[in-house]
C-alpha positions as CSV (number, residue, x, y, z in Angstrom):
1,M,51.1,-15.3,-19.3
2,T,52.9,-13.9,-16.6
3,A,52.2,-15.3,-13.2
4,S,51.0,-12.0,-11.8
5,K,48.2,-12.2,-14.5
6,K,47.3,-15.7,-14.2
7,R,44.0,-16.3,-13.4
8,T,43.5,-18.6,-10.6
9,P,40.1,-19.7,-9.0
10,S,40.7,-18.0,-6.1
11,T,41.5,-14.5,-7.9
12,V,37.9,-15.5,-10.1
13,I,36.2,-15.8,-6.3
14,A,37.3,-12.7,-5.2
15,G,36.7,-10.4,-8.2
16,F,33.3,-12.2,-8.3
17,R,33.1,-11.0,-4.7
18,R,34.0,-7.3,-5.2
19,Y,31.5,-6.8,-8.1
20,R,28.7,-8.5,-6.1
21,L,29.8,-5.7,-3.2
22,K,30.0,-2.7,-5.7
23,R,26.3,-3.9,-6.9
24,L,25.4,-4.4,-3.2
25,R,26.3,-1.0,-2.4
26,E,24.6,0.6,-5.7
27,R,21.5,-1.2,-4.6
28,M,21.4,0.2,-0.5
29,A,22.1,3.7,-1.6
30,Y,19.1,3.1,-4.4
31,Q,16.9,2.0,-1.6
32,Q,18.3,5.0,0.6
33,K,17.5,7.5,-1.9
34,K,14.3,6.1,-2.2
35,L,13.3,6.2,1.1
36,E,14.6,9.8,1.4
37,L,12.4,11.2,-1.4
38,R,9.4,9.3,-0.3
39,A,9.8,10.5,3.5
40,A,10.0,14.0,1.6
41,A,6.9,13.8,-0.5
42,Q,5.1,12.5,2.7
43,Q,6.5,15.7,5.0
44,S,5.4,18.0,2.1
45,S,2.1,19.5,2.7
46,S,1.1,19.3,-1.1
47,S,1.5,15.7,-0.8
48,L,-1.6,13.4,-0.1
49,L,0.2,9.9,-0.2
50,W,0.4,9.8,3.6
51,V,-3.1,10.6,4.4
52,W,-4.6,7.6,2.1
53,E,-4.5,4.1,4.3
54,F,-4.4,0.8,2.7
55,S,-8.2,0.2,4.3
56,K,-9.2,3.0,2.0
57,K,-7.4,2.5,-1.2
58,A,-9.3,-0.7,-0.6
59,V,-12.5,0.7,-0.8
60,L,-11.7,3.0,-3.6
61,I,-10.5,0.1,-5.6
62,C,-13.4,-2.1,-4.8
63,F,-15.8,0.9,-5.8
64,L,-13.6,1.5,-8.8
65,F,-14.4,-2.4,-10.2
66,Y,-18.0,-1.9,-9.3
67,I,-18.2,0.8,-11.6
68,V,-16.3,-1.0,-14.7
69,T,-18.1,-4.0,-14.3
70,Q,-21.0,-1.8,-14.5
71,I,-20.2,0.0,-17.8
72,Y,-19.0,-3.6,-19.3
73,A,-22.2,-5.2,-17.9
74,M,-24.0,-2.5,-20.0
75,V,-21.9,-2.7,-22.8
76,V,-22.1,-6.6,-23.3
77,M,-25.9,-6.3,-22.5
78,V,-26.2,-3.5,-25.9
79,Q,-23.8,-5.7,-28.0
80,F,-24.6,-9.3,-27.7
81,M,-28.1,-8.7,-26.6
82,D,-27.4,-11.6,-24.1
83,F,-28.5,-11.2,-20.3
84,S,-28.3,-14.7,-19.2
85,Y,-24.9,-14.5,-17.2
86,L,-24.7,-10.5,-16.3
87,G,-26.9,-10.6,-13.4
88,S,-25.0,-12.9,-11.5
89,L,-21.6,-10.9,-12.3
90,I,-23.4,-7.8,-11.4
91,D,-25.1,-9.2,-8.5
92,S,-20.8,-10.6,-7.3
93,T,-19.9,-7.1,-7.6
94,K,-22.5,-5.9,-5.9
95,E,-21.9,-8.2,-2.8
96,L,-17.7,-7.6,-2.7
97,T,-18.5,-3.7,-2.7
98,R,-21.2,-4.2,-0.2
99,D,-18.9,-6.1,1.8
100,C,-15.5,-4.1,1.4
101,V,-17.6,-1.0,2.5
102,F,-19.2,-2.6,5.5
103,A,-15.5,-3.9,6.8
104,Y,-14.0,-0.5,6.3
105,L,-17.2,1.3,8.3
106,I,-16.9,-1.6,10.8
107,K,-12.8,-0.8,11.0
108,A,-13.0,2.9,11.2
109,G,-16.2,2.6,14.1
110,L,-13.3,0.6,16.0
111,E,-10.8,3.2,15.9
112,N,-12.9,5.8,16.5
113,I,-14.6,4.0,19.7
114,G,-10.6,3.3,20.5
115,K,-9.6,6.8,20.4
116,I,-13.2,8.3,22.4
117,W,-12.5,5.5,24.9
118,F,-8.9,5.9,25.7
119,S,-8.7,10.0,25.3
120,H,-11.1,10.0,28.4
121,K,-9.8,7.5,30.6
122,M,-6.4,9.1,30.2
123,P,-5.6,10.5,33.3
124,P,-5.1,14.5,33.3
125,D,-1.7,16.2,33.4
126,S,-0.2,17.4,36.6
127,E,0.2,20.7,35.7
128,S,-3.5,20.7,34.6
129,T,-4.9,19.5,38.0
130,G,-2.6,22.3,39.7
131,L,-1.3,19.4,42.0
132,G,2.6,19.8,40.7
């Protein structure tokens, strides 16, 4: 082996660092492209992803969980003719759905009250009053 091709610990570390920087650049480019595509999808009028905020998704998930549990309970009742624990299962999912929907109604009501309250408390523009 010649001196120019000899692998020393410093050349191995330098090669590893170059490899890590290359992977980091690729990952950053991927993340940037992903963010650009997501922003384009949100600006598209046909995309409804931006409409669904987290609380609406949570309510939908709770409701779907309630429906799936009810169907499961009906199938189990018919299949095994055992009704011992299914009542508590149905009650638990009913309470979860009720609490989720109630919490969403409180959140939405507080947001709307805040919007109404602050829209009335805003000072009028100087152009609209004729003072400016």
